[in-house]
LOLOLUM-762316 format. One record per residue (C-alpha): x, y, z. Coordinates in steps of 0.5 Angstrom, whole numbers, padded with zeros to 4 digits, always signed. Last residue first. Layout:
BEGIN
XYZ
...
END
This chain:
BEGIN
-0037+0118-0143
-0043+0114-0145
-0047+0119-0139
-0045+0125-0143
-0047+0123-0149
-0054+0121-0146
-0055+0128-0143
-0052+0130-0150
-0058+0127-0154
-0063+0131-0149
-0060+0138-0149
-0061+0136-0155
-0068+0135-0155
-0069+0141-0149
-0065+0146-0154
-0069+0144-0160
-0076+0146-0156
-0073+0151-0153
-0070+0155-0160
-0077+0154-0162
-0080+0157-0156
-0075+0162-0157
-0076+0163-0164
-0084+0164-0164
-0082+0168-0157
-0077+0173-0161
-0082+0173-0166
-0088+0176-0162
-0083+0181-0159
-0079+0183-0166
-0087+0185-0169
-0088+0188-0163
-0082+0192-0162
-0083+0193-0170
-0086+0200-0169
-0082+0204-0176
-0077+0209-0174
-0080+0217-0178
-0083+0219-0173
-0087+0226-0174
-0086+0231-0168
-0091+0233-0166
-0089+0236-0159
-0095+0232-0157
-0094+0226-0162
-0087+0225-0161
-0086+0224-0153
-0093+0218-0155
-0089+0215-0158
-0083+0215-0155
-0086+0213-0149
-0090+0207-0152
-0083+0206-0155
-0081+0206-0148
-0086+0201-0146
-0085+0196-0152
-0078+0196-0151
-0078+0194-0144
-0084+0189-0145
-0078+0186-0151
-0074+0186-0145
-0078+0182-0140
-0080+0177-0145
-0072+0175-0147
-0070+0176-0139
-0077+0171-0138
-0074+0166-0144
-0067+0166-0141
-0070+0165-0134
-0074+0159-0137
-0067+0156-0141
-0062+0157-0135
-0068+0152-0131
-0068+0147-0136
-0060+0147-0137
-0060+0146-0128
-0066+0141-0128
-0062+0137-0133
-0055+0138-0130
-0057+0137-0123
-0061+0131-0125
-0054+0129-0129
-0050+0130-0122
-0055+0126-0118
-0055+0119-0123
-0046+0121-0124
-0047+0120-0116
-0051+0116-0114
-0048+0111-0119
-0041+0112-0115
-0045+0111-0109
-0048+0104-0111
-0041+0101-0113
-0038+0103-0107
-0043+0100-0103
-0043+0094-0108
-0035+0093-0107
-0036+0095-0100
-0042+0088-0099
-0037+0083-0103
-0031+0085-0099
-0036+0084-0093
-0040+0078-0094
-0034+0074-0098
-0032+0070-0091
-0040+0070-0089
-0043+0066-0096
-0046+0071-0100
-0054+0069-0101
-0056+0075-0095
-0053+0079-0100
-0057+0078-0106
-0064+0079-0101
-0061+0087-0098
-0059+0088-0106
-0066+0087-0108
-0068+0091-0101
-0063+0096-0104
-0066+0097-0111
-0073+0098-0108
-0071+0103-0104
-0066+0107-0110
-0073+0106-0114
-0078+0110-0109
-0072+0116-0108
-0071+0116-0115
-0079+0117-0116
-0078+0123-0110
-0072+0126-0113
-0077+0127-0119
-0083+0129-0116
-0079+0135-0112
-0075+0137-0119
-0083+0138-0121
-0084+0142-0115
-0078+0145-0117
-0079+0147-0123
-0086+0150-0122
-0083+0155-0116
-0079+0157-0120
-0084+0159-0126
-0088+0162-0121
-0084+0165-0118
-0081+0168-0125
-0088+0168-0127
-0089+0174-0122
-0081+0177-0121
-0083+0180-0129
-0091+0181-0127
-0088+0187-0121
-0082+0189-0127
-0088+0191-0132
-0092+0194-0127
-0086+0198-0125
-0085+0200-0131
-0092+0202-0133
-0091+0205-0127
-0084+0210-0130
-0088+0211-0136
-0095+0214-0133
-0090+0219-0129
-0086+0220-0134
-0092+0222-0139
-0095+0226-0134
-0089+0230-0133
-0087+0231-0140
-0094+0234-0140
-0094+0239-0133
-0087+0242-0137
-0091+0243-0143
-0090+0241-0151
-0093+0245-0155
-0089+0251-0156
-0083+0246-0159
-0076+0247-0157
-0075+0242-0151
-0079+0237-0155
-0075+0239-0163
-0068+0237-0159
-0070+0231-0155
-0073+0228-0162
-0068+0230-0165
-0064+0226-0160
-0067+0220-0160
-0067+0218-0166
-0060+0220-0167
-0060+0214-0162
-0065+0210-0165
-0062+0204-0169
-0056+0203-0167
-0055+0205-0160
-0062+0200-0159
-0058+0194-0163
-0050+0196-0157
-0056+0196-0152
-0060+0191-0153
-0053+0185-0154
-0049+0189-0148
-0056+0187-0144
-0056+0181-0146
-0050+0179-0144
-0050+0182-0137
-0055+0177-0136
-0052+0172-0138
-0046+0172-0134
-0051+0174-0128
-0055+0167-0129
-0049+0164-0130
-0046+0168-0123
-0053+0167-0120
-0052+0159-0122
-0045+0158-0120
-0047+0160-0113
-0053+0155-0113
-0049+0150-0116
-0043+0150-0110
-0049+0150-0105
-0051+0144-0108
-0044+0140-0108
-0044+0142-0100
-0051+0138-0099
-0048+0133-0103
-0041+0131-0100
-0045+0132-0093
-0049+0126-0096
-0044+0122-0097
-0039+0124-0092
-0046+0121-0088
-0045+0115-0092
-0038+0114-0091
-0040+0114-0083
-0044+0109-0084
-0039+0106-0088
-0033+0106-0083
-0037+0103-0078
-0038+0097-0082
-0031+0097-0084
-0030+0096-0077
-0034+0092-0075
-0031+0086-0080
-0025+0088-0078
-0026+0087-0071
-0029+0079-0073
-0024+0078-0077
-0020+0080-0071
-0024+0076-0066
-0023+0070-0070
-0016+0070-0070
-0016+0072-0063
-0018+0066-0061
-0016+0061-0066
-0009+0063-0063
-0012+0062-0056
-0014+0055-0058
-0008+0054-0060
-0005+0056-0053
-0009+0052-0050
-0008+0046-0054
-0001+0047-0054
+0000+0047-0046
-0006+0042-0046
+0000+0038-0050
+0005+0038-0045
+0010+0045-0047
+0018+0046-0045
+0019+0054-0047
+0014+0056-0044
+0015+0064-0043
+0015+0067-0050
+0009+0063-0051
+0005+0066-0045
+0008+0073-0047
+0006+0073-0054
-0001+0070-0052
-0002+0076-0046
+0001+0080-0051
-0004+0079-0057
-0010+0078-0052
-0008+0086-0050
-0009+0088-0057
-0015+0085-0058
-0018+0088-0051
-0014+0095-0053
-0018+0094-0061
-0024+0093-0058
-0024+0099-0054
-0022+0103-0060
-0026+0101-0065
-0031+0107-0063
-0025+0112-0062
-0022+0108-0069
-0029+0111-0073
-0029+0117-0070
-0022+0119-0072
-0024+0116-0080
-0030+0121-0079
-0026+0127-0077
-0020+0125-0083
-0026+0126-0087
-0029+0133-0085
-0022+0135-0087
-0022+0133-0094
-0030+0135-0095
-0025+0142-0093
-0022+0141-0099
-0026+0139-0102
-0031+0146-0101
-0026+0152-0103
-0023+0147-0108
-0030+0147-0111
-0031+0154-0110
-0025+0156-0114
-0026+0151-0119
-0033+0155-0120
-0030+0161-0120
-0024+0159-0126
-0030+0156-0131
-0035+0162-0130
-0030+0166-0133
-0028+0163-0139
-0034+0162-0141
-0035+0170-0140
-0029+0171-0143
-0030+0167-0149
-0037+0171-0150
-0043+0167-0148
-0049+0166-0152
-0048+0158-0152
-0050+0155-0146
-0050+0148-0149
-0042+0149-0148
-0042+0152-0142
-0047+0146-0139
-0042+0141-0142
-0035+0144-0139
-0039+0145-0132
-0041+0138-0132
-0034+0136-0134
-0030+0140-0128
-0035+0137-0123
-0033+0129-0125
-0026+0132-0125
-0026+0134-0118
-0030+0129-0116
-0025+0123-0118
-0021+0127-0115
-0023+0129-0108
-0025+0121-0108
-0018+0120-0109
-0014+0124-0104
-0019+0122-0100
-0017+0114-0101
-0010+0116-0100
-0011+0120-0094
-0014+0114-0091
-0010+0107-0093
-0004+0112-0089
-0008+0112-0083
-0009+0104-0083
-0001+0104-0085
+0000+0108-0078
-0005+0104-0074
-0001+0098-0077
+0005+0101-0074
+0003+0103-0068
+0001+0096-0066
+0008+0095-0069
+0010+0099-0063
+0006+0096-0057
+0008+0090-0059
+0015+0093-0058
+0013+0095-0052
+0010+0088-0049
+0016+0085-0050
+0020+0090-0047
+0015+0089-0040
+0016+0083-0040
+0023+0083-0042
+0024+0087-0035
+0019+0083-0032
+0023+0077-0033
+0029+0082-0030
+0025+0084-0024
+0024+0077-0023
+0031+0074-0022
+0033+0081-0018
+0028+0079-0013
+0030+0072-0013
+0037+0074-0011
+0035+0079-0006
+0031+0073-0003
+0037+0069-0003
+0041+0075+0001
+0035+0076+0006
+0036+0068+0008
+0044+0070+0009
+0042+0076+0013
+0037+0070+0017
+0043+0065+0017
+0047+0071+0020
+0042+0074+0025
+0041+0066+0027
+0034+0062+0027
+0030+0062+0032
+0024+0062+0027
+0019+0067+0030
+0025+0071+0034
+0030+0071+0029
+0024+0072+0023
+0022+0078+0026
+0028+0083+0026
+0033+0081+0022
+0028+0079+0016
+0022+0082+0017
+0025+0089+0019
+0030+0087+0012
+0023+0086+0008
+0020+0093+0010
+0027+0097+0010
+0027+0094+0002
+0019+0097+0001
+0020+0103+0003
+0027+0104-0001
+0022+0102-0007
+0016+0107-0005
+0022+0113-0004
+0024+0110-0011
+0019+0110-0015
+0017+0117-0012
+0023+0119-0015
+0022+0116-0021
+0014+0118-0022
+0016+0126-0021
+0022+0124-0027
+0017+0121-0032
+0012+0128-0030
+0017+0133-0031
+0020+0129-0038
+0014+0128-0040
+0012+0136-0039
+0018+0138-0043
+0017+0133-0048
+0010+0137-0049
+0013+0143-0048
+0018+0142-0054
+0012+0139-0058
+0008+0146-0056
+0015+0150-0058
+0015+0147-0065
+0008+0147-0066
+0008+0155-0065
+0015+0155-0069
+0011+0151-0075
+0005+0155-0074
+0009+0163-0075
+0012+0158-0081
+0006+0157-0085
+0004+0165-0083
+0010+0168-0086
+0011+0163-0092
+0003+0165-0094
+0005+0172-0092
+0011+0171-0098
+0007+0167-0103
+0002+0173-0103
+0007+0178-0104
+0010+0174-0110
+0003+0175-0113
+0002+0181-0111
+0008+0185-0114
+0004+0187-0121
-0002+0190-0117
+0002+0194-0112
+0004+0193-0105
+0003+0198-0100
+0007+0195-0093
+0001+0194-0086
+0001+0187-0088
+0009+0185-0087
+0008+0189-0081
+0003+0188-0077
+0005+0180-0079
+0010+0180-0076
+0006+0184-0070
+0003+0179-0069
+0007+0174-0069
+0011+0177-0062
+0003+0177-0059
+0003+0169-0061
+0009+0168-0059
+0009+0171-0051
+0002+0168-0051
+0005+0162-0053
+0009+0163-0048
+0005+0165-0041
+0000+0159-0043
+0006+0154-0042
+0008+0157-0036
+0001+0156-0033
+0001+0148-0036
+0007+0146-0033
+0004+0149-0026
-0001+0145-0027
+0001+0139-0028
+0005+0138-0023
+0000+0139-0020
-0004+0134-0022
+0002+0129-0022
+0002+0131-0014
-0005+0129-0013
-0004+0123-0018
+0002+0121-0016
+0002+0122-0010
-0004+0117-0009
-0002+0111-0013
+0005+0112-0008
+0001+0112-0001
-0003+0105-0004
+0002+0102-0005
+0005+0104+0001
+0000+0101+0006
-0001+0095+0001
+0005+0094+0002
+0003+0095+0010
-0002+0090+0008
+0000+0085+0005
+0008+0084+0009
+0001+0083+0016
-0002+0077+0012
+0006+0075+0010
+0007+0074+0016
+0000+0071+0020
+0000+0067+0014
+0007+0064+0016
+0006+0064+0023
+0000+0060+0022
+0003+0055+0018
+0009+0054+0023
+0016+0056+0022
+0023+0053+0023
+0018+0047+0021
+0023+0046+0014
+0018+0046+0010
+0015+0053+0014
+0022+0055+0013
+0022+0054+0005
+0015+0057+0005
+0018+0063+0007
+0023+0064+0003
+0018+0062-0003
+0012+0068+0001
+0018+0073+0000
+0020+0073-0007
+0013+0072-0009
+0012+0078-0005
+0018+0082-0007
+0016+0081-0015
+0009+0084-0013
+0011+0091-0009
+0016+0090-0016
+0010+0090-0020
+0007+0095-0016
+0013+0100-0018
+0014+0099-0024
+0005+0100-0025
+0006+0107-0026
+0014+0108-0030
+0011+0104-0035
+0004+0108-0036
+0011+0114-0036
+0013+0109-0042
+0005+0109-0045
+0004+0116-0045
+0011+0118-0048
+0009+0114-0055
+0001+0116-0055
+0004+0123-0056
+0009+0121-0061
+0003+0118-0065
-0001+0124-0064
+0004+0128-0067
+0005+0123-0072
-0003+0125-0074
-0002+0133-0072
+0004+0132-0078
-0001+0128-0083
-0006+0134-0082
+0000+0140-0082
+0001+0136-0090
-0005+0136-0092
-0007+0143-0090
-0001+0146-0093
-0002+0143-0100
-0010+0146-0099
-0008+0152-0097
-0003+0153-0103
-0008+0151-0108
-0012+0155-0104
-0009+0161-0105
-0007+0160-0112
-0015+0158-0113
-0015+0167-0110
-0011+0170-0115
-0015+0167-0121
-0021+0170-0118
-0018+0177-0117
-0014+0175-0124
-0021+0174-0128
-0025+0181-0125
-0020+0185-0127
-0021+0182-0134
-0028+0184-0133
-0028+0190-0131
-0023+0192-0136
-0027+0189-0142
-0032+0192-0139
-0030+0198-0138
-0027+0203-0132
-0031+0207-0126
-0027+0203-0121
-0033+0205-0117
-0038+0199-0120
-0032+0193-0120
-0031+0194-0112
-0037+0193-0109
-0038+0188-0116
-0032+0185-0112
-0034+0186-0105
-0041+0182-0107
-0038+0177-0109
-0033+0176-0103
-0039+0178-0098
-0045+0173-0103
-0037+0167-0102
-0036+0168-0095
-0044+0167-0093
-0043+0161-0097
-0037+0158-0093
-0040+0162-0086
-0045+0155-0087
-0041+0150-0089
-0037+0152-0084
-0044+0151-0079
-0046+0144-0082
-0039+0141-0080
-0039+0144-0073
-0046+0141-0073
-0043+0134-0075
-0036+0135-0071
-0041+0135-0065
-0047+0131-0065
-0040+0125-0067
-0037+0129-0060
-0043+0128-0055
-0044+0121-0058
-0037+0119-0056
-0038+0122-0050
-0037+0127-0045
-0033+0129-0039
-0032+0134-0035
-0036+0140-0036
-0042+0134-0035
-0048+0133-0038
-0046+0138-0043
-0051+0138-0047
-0049+0144-0052
-0044+0147-0050
-0040+0146-0055
-0045+0147-0060
-0046+0154-0057
-0039+0155-0057
-0038+0154-0065
-0045+0158-0066
-0041+0164-0062
-0034+0163-0067
-0038+0163-0073
-0042+0169-0072
-0036+0171-0069
-0033+0171-0076
-0037+0172-0080
-0038+0180-0077
-0030+0180-0078
-0030+0180-0084
-0037+0185-0085
-0032+0189-0081
-0026+0189-0085
-0030+0189-0092
-0033+0196-0089
-0027+0199-0086
-0023+0197-0093
-0029+0199-0097
-0029+0206-0093
-0022+0207-0093
-0021+0207-0101
-0028+0212-0101
-0024+0217-0097
-0018+0218-0102
-0023+0218-0107
-0023+0213-0113
-0021+0212-0120
-0015+0218-0119
-0009+0213-0121
-0007+0212-0115
-0014+0211-0111
-0016+0206-0117
-0009+0202-0115
-0010+0203-0108
-0016+0200-0108
-0013+0194-0112
-0008+0193-0107
-0013+0193-0102
-0018+0188-0105
-0012+0182-0105
-0011+0184-0099
-0017+0184-0096
-0017+0176-0099
-0010+0175-0096
-0014+0176-0089
-0020+0172-0091
-0015+0166-0093
-0010+0167-0087
-0018+0166-0083
-0020+0160-0086
-0013+0157-0085
-0013+0158-0078
-0020+0156-0077
-0019+0149-0080
-0013+0147-0076
-0017+0149-0071
-0021+0144-0072
-0016+0139-0074
-0012+0140-0068
-0019+0139-0064
-0021+0133-0067
-0013+0131-0066
-0014+0132-0059
-0021+0127-0059
-0016+0122-0061
-0012+0124-0056
-0017+0123-0050
-0021+0116-0053
-0015+0113-0054
-0012+0115-0046
-0019+0114-0043
-0017+0106-0041
-0011+0109-0038
-0013+0114-0033
-0011+0121-0034
-0006+0124-0031
-0001+0125-0038
-0008+0126-0041
-0007+0133-0039
+0000+0135-0042
-0002+0133-0048
-0008+0139-0050
-0015+0141-0049
-0018+0135-0045
-0024+0133-0044
-0025+0126-0040
-0029+0121-0041
-0036+0119-0041
-0038+0112-0044
-0045+0113-0047
-0043+0111-0054
-0040+0105-0050
-0046+0104-0048
-0050+0103-0054
-0044+0098-0056
-0045+0094-0051
-0039+0092-0047
-0036+0084-0046
-0041+0081-0052
-0036+0085-0057
-0028+0081-0053
-0030+0075-0054
-0032+0071-0046
-0026+0067-0045
-0028+0060-0043
-0021+0058-0049
-0016+0061-0044
-0017+0056-0040
-0014+0055-0034
-0014+0063-0032
-0020+0064-0029
-0021+0057-0025
-0015+0058-0021
-0017+0064-0018
-0016+0072-0020
-0022+0074-0022
-0022+0081-0017
-0016+0084-0021
-0020+0084-0027
-0023+0091-0026
-0018+0095-0029
-0019+0094-0036
-0026+0096-0035
-0032+0093-0033
-0039+0096-0036
-0042+0102-0033
-0039+0106-0037
-0033+0109-0033
-0031+0117-0033
-0035+0118-0027
-0033+0112-0023
-0036+0105-0023
-0035+0101-0016
-0033+0094-0018
-0039+0089-0018
-0038+0086-0025
-0032+0081-0024
-0030+0080-0031
-0029+0071-0032
-0023+0074-0038
-0024+0080-0043
-0020+0086-0038
-0014+0080-0038
-0011+0082-0031
-0009+0089-0029
-0003+0094-0027
-0004+0098-0033
+0002+0095-0037
-0001+0088-0036
-0001+0082-0031
+0001+0076-0034
-0003+0071-0036
+0002+0064-0038
+0004+0066-0029
-0002+0062-0026
-0003+0064-0019
-0003+0071-0021
-0001+0078-0016
-0004+0083-0019
-0004+0089-0016
-0010+0095-0016
-0008+0096-0009
-0015+0095-0006
-0017+0089-0010
-0010+0086-0009
-0010+0086-0002
-0017+0083-0002
-0013+0078-0005
-0009+0078+0001
-0015+0078+0005
-0017+0072+0002
-0011+0067+0002
-0004+0068-0002
-0001+0062-0002
+0002+0063-0009
+0006+0058-0013
+0009+0061-0020
+0008+0057-0025
+0005+0050-0025
+0011+0046-0023
+0009+0049-0016
+0002+0048-0017
+0005+0040-0017
+0010+0042-0010
+0004+0045-0006
-0001+0040-0007
+0003+0034-0005
+0008+0036+0001
+0005+0041+0003
-0002+0040+0003
-0002+0033+0004
+0002+0035+0011
-0004+0038+0013
-0009+0035+0012
-0005+0029+0014
-0005+0034+0021
-0012+0034+0022
-0013+0027+0020
-0008+0025+0025
-0011+0029+0031
-0018+0027+0028
-0015+0020+0030
-0013+0022+0038
-0019+0024+0039
-0023+0018+0037
-0016+0013+0041
-0016+0019+0048
-0024+0017+0046
-0023+0009+0046
-0018+0008+0051
-0021+0004+0056
-0025+0000+0050
-0017-0003+0048
-0019-0006+0041
-0013-0009+0037
-0011-0006+0031
-0004-0005+0032
-0002-0012+0033
-0004-0012+0025
+0002-0008+0022
+0000-0002+0019
+0007+0002+0014
+0006+0010+0012
+0010+0012+0008
+0010+0020+0007
+0017+0022+0004
+0018+0016+0000
+0016+0020-0006
+0015+0027-0005
+0020+0030-0011
+0018+0025-0016
+0010+0026-0016
+0006+0021-0012
+0002+0016-0014
+0008+0012-0014
+0008+0013-0007
+0001+0010-0005
+0003+0004-0008
+0008+0003-0005
+0005+0004+0001
+0000+0000+0000
END
């Protein structure tokens, strides 16, 4: 029996618990029955204790770092946020927590900046042996937290990077992305202000030229500049007020924000900025028209000035677009650098926790040896460990509290110094801008001046960024030095506690000599060094995995920028072809007017595309934010698997199967994450398409006005040429005859003039009524057409969903993305063709109304001339043909309209084929 028991035990336990039984010892003595029972109970308890320490203990030691923590120790670990794993294959993460996706304790206290689900630091209570034994039993990262609750999850509002250094680790990613959005909005604001400054300088240069040529007075020059500057300031104030209102709306807590809040704010920001963009277009057009009206230039000269203004603003827009692209990528790179700095500080935060864990493990190993050698009883060992744990917990808690409090105090001081330096720099830059902008430029030097102005502003922005980047590094170094200092002090205190245990407590508890206790302390120190080296090795592997993750994210952002560039190029080329097709169909425009319309459209289109590029980056950022939690959980699974794989050199079949199961689990979660990321990005893409359509609608409406004004100016010029050829001589003779006639009185002339003006007013009112009625009719037709088209699109979408449901899971995501891309491109073609047809129809209607108005005005003028000639009794030598021309023009216009309509249909088909 003893032999069988020996074979059943591991090698180290064989022969140590051999029990022999003799038949003679089984004789019954009634007087000794009660003592025998008591002795049996005592032997049973002793055997159980021996079995625990000599059998179960070594078994656990063969599996990993053996730990003898009781419930009090577990409670300490929960409070101190320090992980003491029973099974070493799940090592603690960089933030001191264990795997957040495995068996988390849902009953942790909820912080203000946490959702009601468990966070990455709430898994400290799940350190039972079963929790860490089978990695395949982990729940998926997609069921750990619901998307809806993650949308409502509050995280800290930050205004600059140093504030992130005091955030909780699970808030860092969201805080950094929110800073990216903030930097994008700030960049957009700076470029908008630069454009406004440049526009004012261009106006100032032309006005200065007019003033030097005596075309305008000095008072008028100053009045125009002041009026334009005031109007632009008012536009900026309105935009700032609306942005601030959006920022403050829906704020449940001024210190925290949610993803839902950010999405709403970014959407409203975009709407406000587009409205401001349209208002700037209108103001710029008014300023240009006012400038030309005051210049008293010929029509050809006015056209040349308008062309030069537009071409210079296109060049400015090109510079701004190039600057925006470069600075956007620079901001993204700064985010990656910030994340590296936060990670380094985070390692320092967890260093003392890991050190305390390693110290406790080393001490526990020595005490276990003393217990096995019977130098310590079990209760003494547990008492010593519990006391040491409590002391360690107090020190670690004190360290954590000091890190938070002193870190925040330090950041406040650093930010105050940072604000002072930035304020001084901006004042110096403002003075530099004033010196350059105050110089008067000639038109011939304007291009060089605009380039120099842009380079100055670009250099100033770079200088400010360099200052902020240097301050970020200094802040990180200061916080790191603070953590290092606090860590060194705490480490020294922990070492004193261990020294007290070995040199004061153990000699009295164990009876060992002081020299023996010193040797035990040296052994404990050697074990500590080995464990710290292992932890440092694990930390280096974690850092390598972190760097790989950043590299993957960089590649994703590179793809985002490439796709954005392709989208912009597609839209630009598409709409350039559309406007060229519209102008080729219109006719009746001079080459100069058509060229100006093309340049004007290019300017507006470049402005819109530049703004939408920023919006696209913002939407990509929001996508990363929505996926950040799941990415973090997946990254932690990868870290655990990599660390487990590297630490287990000799694996048995069970461990090998566990690793294979974990690899399969990670691959499955990667596929799910990729699918959800694409779906989320697709949702944002649909929203971006809607905003693109809205912005391009603004461009279309503005270009309709520009084109209409060009057509009207051309018609008026043609009419003026005809009237000057037909009746100028007769009008001069009529005026002379009327002045000399004795039949003409002032009352009679006044009566004729008043009647003429009343007729003109009646004609104009009728024209406006007909115009409004026609536009309403066109709008109703367009609305009905859109409704029918939407109905067809919805039916097509339902068919696509039915077809998609038949696809297998492996190809579903790729196929759906491809179909959606084709669908969006097709929608663009259809919508642009609809807009083209609508524009052509509107232009034809307006042209017909303008022709009708022109004929009515000519008829009214002819009637006035006839009545005045009759009053002066002057023979009418010019035949009355305007009415016939009106009728004939109407007939020809109907024919032209009919032919144009059919020709438009043919060209529409040709355009689609192209």
